[in-house]
TORZA-761486 format. One record per residue: chain; x, y, z of N, C-alpha, C in turn. Coordinates in steps of 0.1 Angstrom, whole numbers, always signed. Layout:
BEGIN
PT  cadena    n_u    n_v    n_w   ca_u   ca_v   ca_w    c_u    c_v    c_w
PT       A      X      Y      Z      X      Y      Z      X      Y      Z
...
***
This chain:
BEGIN
PT  cadena    n_u    n_v    n_w   ca_u   ca_v   ca_w    c_u    c_v    c_w
PT       A     +8    -12     +0     +0     +0     +0     +9    +12     +0
PT       A     +5    +22     -7    +13    +34     -8    +10    +43     +5
PT       A    +19    +52     +8    +17    +61    +19     +5    +69    +18
PT       A     +2    +74     +6    -10    +82     +4    -23    +74     +6
PT       A    -23    +61     +2    -34    +53     +4    -37    +51    +19
PT       A    -26    +48    +27    -27    +47    +41    -33    +59    +47
PT       A    -27    +71    +43    -32    +84    +49    -47    +86    +46
PT       A    -51    +82    +34    -65    +84    +30    -74    +75    +39
PT       A    -70    +62    +41    -78    +53    +49    -78    +58    +63
PT       A    -67    +63    +69    -67    +68    +82    -76    +80    +84
PT       A    -76    +89    +74    -85   +101    +74   -100    +96    +74
PT       A   -103    +86    +66   -117    +82    +66   -121    +76    +79
PT       A   -112    +68    +85   -115    +62    +98   -116    +72   +109
PT       A   -108    +83   +108   -108    +94   +118   -122   +101   +116
PT       A   -126   +104   +104   -139   +110   +102   -151   +102   +108
PT       A   -149    +88   +107   -160    +80   +112   -158    +78   +128
PT       A   -148    +84   +133   -145    +84   +148   -141    +70   +152
PT       A   -135    +62   +143   -130    +49   +146   -116    +49   +151
PT       A   -109    +60   +147    -95    +62   +152    -94    +76   +156
PT       A    -85    +78   +166    -81    +92   +170    -66    +93   +168
PT       A    -62   +105   +169    -47   +108   +166    -43   +119   +175
PT       A    -29   +120   +176    -23   +131   +183     -9   +133   +177
PT       A     -4   +145   +177     +9   +148   +172    +19   +146   +183
PT       A    +30   +139   +179    +41   +138   +188    +54   +142   +181
PT       A    +57   +154   +182    +68   +159   +173    +64   +160   +159
PT       A    +72   +153   +150    +68   +153   +136    +59   +141   +133
PT       A    +57   +132   +143    +49   +120   +140    +34   +123   +143
PT       A    +26   +116   +136    +11   +117   +139     +8   +103   +143
PT       A     +5   +101   +156     +2    +88   +162    -13    +85   +161
PT       A    -17    +73   +156    -31    +70   +155    -35    +59   +166
PT       A    -47    +60   +171    -51    +50   +181    -66    +46   +178
PT       A    -69    +33   +180    -82    +29   +178    -91    +34   +189
PT       A   -104    +38   +185   -114    +43   +194   -123    +31   +196
PT       A   -123    +25   +208   -132    +13   +211   -146    +16   +213
PT       A   -150    +29   +216   -164    +32   +219   -173    +29   +207
PT       A   -171    +34   +195   -180    +31   +184   -180    +16   +180
PT       A   -169    +10   +182   -168     -5   +178   -177    -12   +188
PT       A   -176     -8   +201   -184    -15   +211   -199    -12   +208
PT       A   -203     +0   +204   -217     +3   +201   -222     -5   +190
PT       A   -213     -8   +180   -217    -16   +169   -219    -31   +174
PT       A   -210    -35   +182   -212    -49   +188   -225    -50   +196
PT       A   -227    -40   +204   -240    -40   +212   -252    -40   +203
PT       A   -252    -32   +193   -263    -31   +184   -265    -44   +175
PT       A   -255    -50   +170   -256    -60   +160   -254    -74   +166
PT       A   -245    -76   +175   -242    -89   +181   -251    -93   +192
PT       A   -255    -83   +200   -263    -86   +212   -276    -93   +209
PT       A   -282    -90   +197   -295    -96   +194   -293   -111   +191
PT       A   -281   -115   +188   -279   -130   +186   -274   -136   +199
PT       A   -269   -128   +208   -264   -133   +220   -275   -138   +230
PT       A   -285   -130   +231   -296   -132   +241   -302   -146   +240
PT       A   -307   -150   +228   -313   -164   +226   -303   -175   +229
PT       A   -290   -173   +226   -280   -183   +228   -278   -185   +244
PT       A   -278   -173   +251   -276   -174   +265   -288   -181   +272
PT       A   -300   -178   +267   -312   -185   +272   -311   -200   +270
PT       A   -307   -204   +258   -306   -218   +255   -295   -225   +264
PT       A   -284   -218   +266   -274   -224   +275   -280   -225   +290
PT       A   -287   -215   +294   -293   -215   +308   -303   -227   +309
PT       A   -311   -228   +298   -321   -239   +298   -314   -253   +298
PT       A   -303   -254   +290   -295   -267   +290   -289   -270   +303
PT       A   -284   -260   +310   -278   -261   +323   -289   -266   +333
PT       A   -301   -260   +333   -312   -264   +342   -315   -279   +339
PT       A   -317   -282   +326   -321   -296   +322   -310   -306   +327
PT       A   -297   -303   +325   -287   -312   +328   -285   -314   +344
PT       A   -288   -303   +351   -287   -304   +365   -299   -308   +372
PT       A   -310   -310   +364   -323   -315   +370   -330   -304   +377
PT       A   -327   -292   +376   -335   -281   +382   -347   -278   +374
PT       A   -359   -282   +379   -372   -280   +372   -378   -267   +378
PT       A   -382   -258   +370   -390   -246   +375   -403   -245   +368
***
């Protein structure tokens, strides 16, 4: 990848608030921003997580013989 392509990708990620940056002398240091990534995970992955957790809890109850 060329340096210009990397700079363009980093600029797009910074606009989307997925990375942040700070200057350190002549260098520009980039850091991942976990907040929006976590929000995406909460929004998209959690809807699949809840039924799976219920199924595991049900399996645990059945295997341990706990009838409710």
